[in-house]
N, C-alpha and C positions, 0 to 999 in steps of 0.2 A: 673322377670324370674325364676325358681324355679332352684336351683343348684343341678346336678346330685350328688351322693353320690358314696363313694369309691367302695362300694357295685356294684352298677348298672354299673358303669365304667368297672368294673373286671368281671362284669358277662359276661359270654359265651354267643353266640347270639343264639336263638331259632331254631329250622328246618323251622319253616315258615318265619324267618326274611332272613335266608340263601337262601332259595328258591327266596323270592322278590329281594333280593340283585344279585341273579344269573340272573332271567327274566330281571332286568332293565340294566344289562350288557351286555347279549345277544340284546337286544332290542337296546341300542348304537351302539352296532358294526353292527345290521343291517343297522342301520341309517347312521352309517357313509360308508357302504359298498354302500348301495344306493344313498348317496351324489357323492359318487366317479364315478358310473357308469350313474348317471342321464345326465350329458352332452351326453354321447354318446347313450343314448337311446333315447333321445328327436332327436337327429340328426337321427337315423335311422326311427323313427318314421314319421319323416317331410318327409325325402328325399325316405324311400323304402316303409313303410307301407301304408300309406295315398295315394300315388300316385297309388299304387295296388288297394285299394280301391276305389279310385275314377275311375279307368280304370272299375273294374268288375260293378260298377252302371251306369256308360255311357253304358255299352255294354245291360243292357236291359231297359236303361232309353228311351224315346219316347215322350217328350213333345209338339212337335209342333203341332199337330193336337188337343190334349186335351188341350192346353194352349191358342189356336189361335180361336178355335172355339167352346167355352163351350157349347152356346144354340142350335149348331146344335148337339153337341154330346147328349146333355138331349133332345133334341126332337126326336132322332134316337134311344134313350135308349131301348122302347119298340118295335122294327120296326124288322120283321122277316127276314131282308135282302133277300126275295123272291119277294116280292109284290111293287109295288112302293111306293117308300118312303111318308111319308105324307104331306100335304100342307106345314104342318106348319116348315117342314124341310127347306123346300126353304125360308119362312121370317126368321126362324132363320139363316140359312145361308148368307144368305145378309146383314145383320144386323152385324155378326161377320166379313166377308170381309171387309164391309165398315170401321169399326172400325180397321182391321189389313192394311187395305190401310194407316189410320191417323197415325198408330202407327207404318208402316214401318216393320212389320211383316210378309206381305203377300209374301214376296221373298221366306223365308225359309221354309214357311207352303207349297209354291207352289213346292218348290225343293224336301221338303219330300214326298207329293205325287206322284210327277213324280217316286221315286226310286221304287213305286209298279204298277204304272200306265203310260204309255210312253204317252205324250201329255198331260199331265194334268199342266205341267207347263204354258203353253199358256192358258189352259182353265182357272184357277185361276186368273192368272194376268189379262189375259183379261174381265174377270166379274168384277174383283175388279177394276180395272180400268172405268167400265160404270156405277157403283154405283154412285149416288143413282138411281133406275129404275124409270121410267115413264110411266102414261098410254099412252093411243092415246091421250088424250086431255091435252097432254105435266103436267098432276099434278103429283108431286112426290107419289110413291106408299109407304104406311107405313107398320108397321108389321101385323096391324090389316086386312091386304087385303091380307091372304097368297093365293090365289087362282089365283088372278093378278100377285102376284109375281112370281109366277110358271111359269104361262105364259110366261112374260116377260123374263125368264130366258131361257125357253127352247127356245124363238125365239131368243134368243141375243146366243145362242149356243146349239145344239140340243143335243149335249152330255150329256146335264144336265138330258134328259130326259132317258138315259141309267143307268142301278144300278149300274156301274164299281166304279164311284167317288164315290157314296153314300156307297157302301160297305168297300172300304175303308176307309173313315171315320171313320162310325161305328166301325170298326175291330181295329182301332186305337184310341179309345177313352179315354183310360188309359194312363195315365203317363207314366208308366210302359208297358211293353211287350215284348215279347221274339221275334219280328220279327228278329232283327239285329242276335242273336246267332241262330236264325232258316235259317235265309240266309248265314250265314257263314258254314252253315252243308247242304247246297244244298237243304234246306227245306222252306215250308212256308204253310201259314194256307189258305184255301179257304174261300167262301164266308160266311159259317157258321161259321167258326174259326176250322175247323179240321185241323192237320197238315198232309201234303200231302208232294209228291216229288215235287221239283222245276221243271222248264221248262228245258229240255234238253240243249238249248241252253244257259241258264242262271247255270246252273250247272257246275261250274269250280273249287270250292275251297274243294271238296272233292279229288279232283287228285292234287291239288297244297299242299293240307297236305300230301299226300301220295308223292309225288316228295320230299317233303322238309326232310320228315323221310329218304326216301330212299338215297338222298345226304348224309345227314348228317350222316347216317348208314355207306357209301361207304367212307367217309371221315375219319371216327373214324377208320373203318378197316384199311386204307392206312396207316394212323400215326401209329398204333399198332403195324403194321409191320414192319413199320421204326425203331420205337422209342424202340421196346423191345430188338432187337441184340445191337443197339448203348448205351441204358441205362445198357446193363449188361457188355458190354465191359468197359464202364466207372465204373462200380462197380469194376471191377478186376484190375483197375489201383493203382497206388499211390495214395495218397490224394493229392497230388502238382500234377502231371500230370492231375488226373480227374477235378480240381479245373479251371485248366488252360481251357483244353476244353469244359468245364460246361461255361465258358465265351463267346466260341462262339456257345453253343446251344441257350444262352440268349440274343445274338446280334439281333435278330429279336422282341425284348421287347423294344429295345430303339428305333426302326423305326417307322414311321406311317404307318400303314395298307394301306393308298392310296398311297403310295411311294411305297410299295413291290409289289403293284396290277399294279400301272403303270409300275415297273420295269418286271414285267412278262409280261406284254403285246410286252415290246419291245423285251422282250427275244423269245418270243413262235410265233411272228408275221410270215409271210411268206418270209421274207427277215432278219430274227433276227439271234440269235444266235446258237439256240438249230437245227434249220432248216438249218440254213448252214453247221454246226458241220456234222447232219446227211448226207446230200449229197456230202459233202466233202469226208467222210468215205465211202462213195457208199452204204451205207444201203438204202436209200432213191435216187430216180430218180427225184422228183418233191415234193416241199413244202408240207408239212403235215398241215392240218389244225387242229391249236393247241390254236386258240382262237375264243372266241365268241361263242365257244361250251362247253360241258360238259367236255372235257378233260382239258381246261384251267383251270377251274372252280375247277375242283379235284386237279389239280397242286398245283393252289395259295392256295388253302385253307388247303391243307395238310401241305403246307410250314410253313405257319402261325401259324398252332395249332400244330404242331409236338413238340414245346417245354412245350406244357400243357399236353402231352403225356410223354414225357421223365423224368421229375422231380418228379411225383408220383412214377412212377416205379424206379427210381435210389434211391430215399430216400426208398423204401420198398427193394430193391435187396442189398444196403450197411448194412441194418441192417442183413441180412440173411447168416448167418455162412458158408465160403468156405467147413469147416471141414463135412458137411451133405453129399456133393457130393463127396468128398473123400473116406466117408466112405462106403455110397453106393457102389461105386467103386470096394472099397478094399475086398468089400465082394462079389464080381463076376458077379455085374450088368454091363449091358454093359453102356457107356458114355451117348450115348442117350437116355436111360432108364431110366438111373438115372438122368438125367437131367429132363426128363419129369414128372416123376413121385415123385422127391424129392424136385427137387428145384423149377417146376414151381408151384406146388401149395402152395408154400409159398409165391409167388408173387401176388396171387388173391388179396387182398387188393388193393396192385398199380393199378393193372389191371382193377377192377372195378373202382377205382376214378379216373383213366385218362380215361377211356371209358365214365364216366357219364361226366366227363368235358367237354372234347369233343364234344362228343354228344349234350349238352344242347348249347354250343357257336356256333356251326355249324348250328343247327335248327334256330339260330336269324339272320344268317349272312345275310348282304344286300349290301354291297358295293362291294363286290368281284364277288358275281355272275351278280351284274347289269352291271359292265364294263368288266368282262371277259366272260358272258356268253351271251347266245341268249335269244329268249322270253322263248323256253322252258326250259329253266334254272333258273327261278325265282322261288324264294322260296316266304314264308309267309310273311317276313319283307317288301318284296317289295312293296306287294298289301297292306300292313299297312301304308307304307309310301304315296304309292299312295293314300290312301283314306285321309290323311292327308293335304296333301301337293297340291293334284291336285281338288278333289272332293271335300273337305272340307267336308268330312261325317264322322264326329267322332264317331259315334253309331258302325258302321260298321267297322271300324279301332280297336275301343276296342272289339266288338265280337272277331275277329281274335285273336288279343291279349290276351285277356282271354282263348281263346280254346289253344293258344300255352302254355301259361304259366301253364294250366289244365294239358297240355300233359307233361309239364317238371316235375311238380310235382306226377304225378304218376310215371315217370320214376324215379324219386327221392324215392319215397315210394319202388317201386320192387328192387330198390339197396338195399336201408335200410333192405329190407327183407332179401333179399338173403345173405346181409352182416351178419346179425345176426344168418342165418343158418348156415353159416361158421364157424362162432366162435361157435358155440353149443348153443346158446340163441334160445327159441323156443319163 
């Protein structure tokens, strides 16, 4: 190994060598930083990003018909959906249903078709149980006898002579389709695939989304009206007294939502404390209906979400110098005008953060409307839970959840846009 000379040891590094050393040092720092945040990034990826991706994919996934009836879908590929289906489609359907019965996949298939065509469940299951088909002599019909299979299936159930069932199969021949997303917007595809308005008796989801937005907005307004003066009062106190009262504000965080909702049911019922106090004071002559309607839902949700509005407002108000308001008054401004024109604009960031937080959380509420509200107070989350737990319709549940997520992201984008405008960023 050659020994470096004294001149080489004492020689100053070249600019290229300094750049290489600097890049190497920066690379080491970046790798160290990545190693530090890698556990958190993996955790967020597995518990937050991956479920959202699965939800969005499941909202457009429609595998039951395409995977269970592959031969039937292929036989209907060139069908115009207006004339009677070809005889080969009947033979292919008989083959697919026989295999579906053997693989125990006929049930999910029947349930999926039944979501678009009432009575299709008994049609599919009855046909699957009757397979294989036989002719008049008792011989089993083969796939090479499509005309005879067609006659046997129609004789078994005349509904196979109608186009509705075949149109549903042809329309959902792909693993991915917009069916659930369209249904969650009260839309559907007609026989030839055009998007049209859903039947009036099935058009409920737009009104449900409208109700969710309205109730969330009202709860947000109520919490803002209550939280703003309270946060201002806390910001004017000494730090010791403010911290003591802030503990009272944070107490709801330490109590289960279910317990708080149950407590409100006890307080607001006909013989509860609130009605008893109103009647004893003479303000009312009979108990008011405060539970199992929208009034009770508003009261409980406002109480639960109030701290989420107070905390952002308090943190912003605490940083506003009180001298600004005093200076405006000393210059001749009316106290109310000074408060409205000088103080309130400085609290806009806190108002925006609190409104965004409360509105988003209110839009996803399920327990409070379910326990304190009636049928007309149920929000989108109630129907998501219904499709997951009762009808086991994951596609519809994911479609509703995806639309709720989209609305939340749009609201957040609007907030960010206005927040940039407020601070002078174009």
